[in-house]
N, C-alpha and C positions, 0 to 999 in steps of 0.2 A: 924593521921599523913598522909600528902599528898604525892602523888607519885612524885611531883615536888618540894618538900620542898627545899629551898635554891637555886633554879634555877632562872635565869634571862633570859627572852625571849624578842626578838624583832619580832613583827608580822606586815607584810605589808598588806595593804588592810583590816585593822581591823575595819573599821567604820561600817560595816554591813555584813550581810550574814555569810558565813563560817568563815571569819576572826574574826568577832565579837564573834561568838560562841567559837572559839579557845581561845580568850582572856578570856572569862568568865570561861571556863573550866580550863585553866592554873592557873588562880587566885584561883579558888576553890580547886585546887590540891596543892596549896602552893607556886606557882611561883610569882615573881614580873614581870610585863609585861609593855613594852612600845608599844603602839599602833600607827602605822603609817598609814596615808591615806591622800587623797586629799579631802575627805568628812569631813571637819573640824567640822561642827555642830554635825554630828552624832558621830564622834570620840570623841569629848569632852564630849558629853552627856554620852556615854558609859563609858568612863574613870571615870567620876564623880560617876557613880553607883558602880564602883568597888573599890573605896576608895584609900587609900594611896599606895596600892600595884600595882596601874596602873597609867600610865602617857600617855597622848596623845601628838603627835606632827605631824605637816604637813610633809608628805613624798610623793614626786613625785618620783616614782621608776625609772624614766628615767633620773634623775638628780644625778650625782656623788656627788655634793655638799650636796644635801639633805641626801643622804646615809651617808656621812661622819658626818654630824650633828647628825643624828639619832644614830649612833654607839657611838659617843662621849657623847651625852646626856644620853644614857643608862648607860654607864660606870660611868659617873659623878653622876648620881642619885643613882644607886644601886651597884656600886663598881665592877661590872663584867658583862660579857655576856656569856651565856651558850648555847643559842639556837636561831637560826634564822628560822622563818617560812616565806618563800617566797610565799605569798598567793595572792598578787594583780594580777588581770587579767581582760581582757576585751574580748568580743566576738563581731565580726562583721559578719553578714550574707552575703555570696557572694561566688559564685563558681569561677572556674578558669577564665572564660572569662568575668565575670562581676564584678570582684574585681579590684578597682582602685589601682594604686601604692600607693597613699596617704593612703587609708584605710589599705592596706596590711602592710605598714611600721608602721602605728599607732599601730596595734596589735603586730607586732614584737617588737616595742619599749617598750610597757608595759610588755608583757608576757615574751619575750625572753631576751631582753637587761636588763629589770628590774631584772630578776632572776640572770643574770650574774653579774650585779653591786652589788646586794645584797650579793651574795656569796663572791665576791672579797673584799667587804668592811669590812666583819666581821672576816676575817682570823686572823688578828693581835690580836683582842680582844679575840677570842676563844683560840688562842695559849696561850695568857697571863693567861687565866683561867684554863689552863691545858688540854684543849680539849673541845669538845662540839658536838652539833648536828645541822646540816642544813637540813631542810625539804622543799623540793621544790614541789609545787602543779602543777602537770601535769593534766592528764585527761585520761579516757579510750580512748579518741581520740588521745592520744599520744602512744597508743598501736595498734590501728586499724584506718584505714581511714574512713571518712564519707563525702558524697558529700555536697556541699553547704556552707561550712565554711572553705575554704581552708587555710586562714591565721591563723585561730585558730588551726587547725590540725598541720600546719607547726610548730608553736611555741611550741605546747605541745610535739611533737616528739623531738624538739630541747632541751627542758628542760630535757627530759629523757636521752639524750646523754650527756648533760653538767653535769648532776648528776653523771653519771658513771665516766666521766673524772675527776671531782673534787674529787670523792671518792678515786680514785687511787692516786691523787696528795697529798691529805690531811690526808690519813689514818695514816701514821706514826707520825703525829702531834697530834693524838688522836681526830681528827675531823671526825665524821661520816656524810655522805651525802646520803640521801635517797629521793626518789620521791614517792608521793602518786598519785593515779589515780582514782578520783571519777567518778562515773557515773552521772546520772541525780539526782541532789540534789535540794530540794525545796527551791530555793532562787530567788531573783529578776531577776537574769541572765536568768533562764530558763522560768520563768513565763511571763514576759513582759506584756504589757498593755492588750493584747487580751486573756491572760490565767489566769487572776486573779480569775475568778469565775469557772474555770474548775476543776473537780475532778482529781487531779494529779495522784492518785493511779490508776484510770481507764485507764490512758494512758500507764501504765506499768504493766498491769495485766498478760502479757505473760512472765514476768521475772521469774526465779526460785524463787526469793523472790518477790512476786507480789505487790510491792508498790514503790512509789518514795522514794529516800533517804532523810534523814534529816541532818541538820548541825551537830546534835549530833552524828550521825553515823561517820562522818568524824573526829569530835573532839576526839572521843575515840581513834582513830588511831593516831592522832597527839600527844596525851598525851603519848602513848606508845613510839613513836619515839623520843620524847623529854626527856623521862625518862631513867634511867640507866637500865631499863628492856630490852632495845634494844641495849645493849652495844656491841653485836657481829653482828649487822646489819649495813652494809654500801653498797652503790651502788645498793640497792634493789628497787624493784618496788612493791608498796603495793596498791592493788586494793580494792576499796570499792564501789561496783556497783550493788549489788543485784544479781550478776551472769549474768549481761547483756552481758558481753564479751563472755559468753559461747554460746549465741544464744537463740532464743525463745524456750519456752517449747513446745514440740510436743503436738498436740491435744490429750486429754485423759490422758496425763501423770499425771496431777495434781490429778486425781481421782483414779489412779492405786493403 
């Protein structure tokens, strides 16, 4: 018996990386899943491996029309919607003085506006199902600043605030809204072309848990928040970062 038996989920940014792992885990735990992304080839290929319990559709998270279609398709296919995972996101490197308005607004569009549109689009369907769960992907950089990626930091802080506002507005309708805050997770976003052959664990050996995170680490948390096990959790900030937000391990501590 799966932890998500009978649940229906819509996951944005599900074509690869964290979103793809969430889709695989949700199906393994008994859910039926609609995968949304703009990476059509990757998304269709993943859905095909997951069988009848999964369906892929094109979803540009900055488009109200795409969100409306995604929600309607989910309900038409599976009869209900219980969970939204707002996972789609992009990263643009640039500090305060060298980030263009165009680049800044592109990140805001996908990360922040996309999250807002996703939440707004599913409220009716979640109410019709008797309640449900919205899970918004923020970052540890939505909890603490970091130089050099100002647009990303801004959007991840915004997601944190929107999550709390939505939790207050939707709680009496039986809709829980929580944010997750991953640290460095071994995906294409953090590797990039120059890091493909780098030992990722070596870059994070000063963390309390001295390794890079995996998509499975995040998916475990997603399953919990989508399941009835988290029925008393809303407006929460769930961190999965190997302890990086605590700071580096002092020299000699690991051997104490």
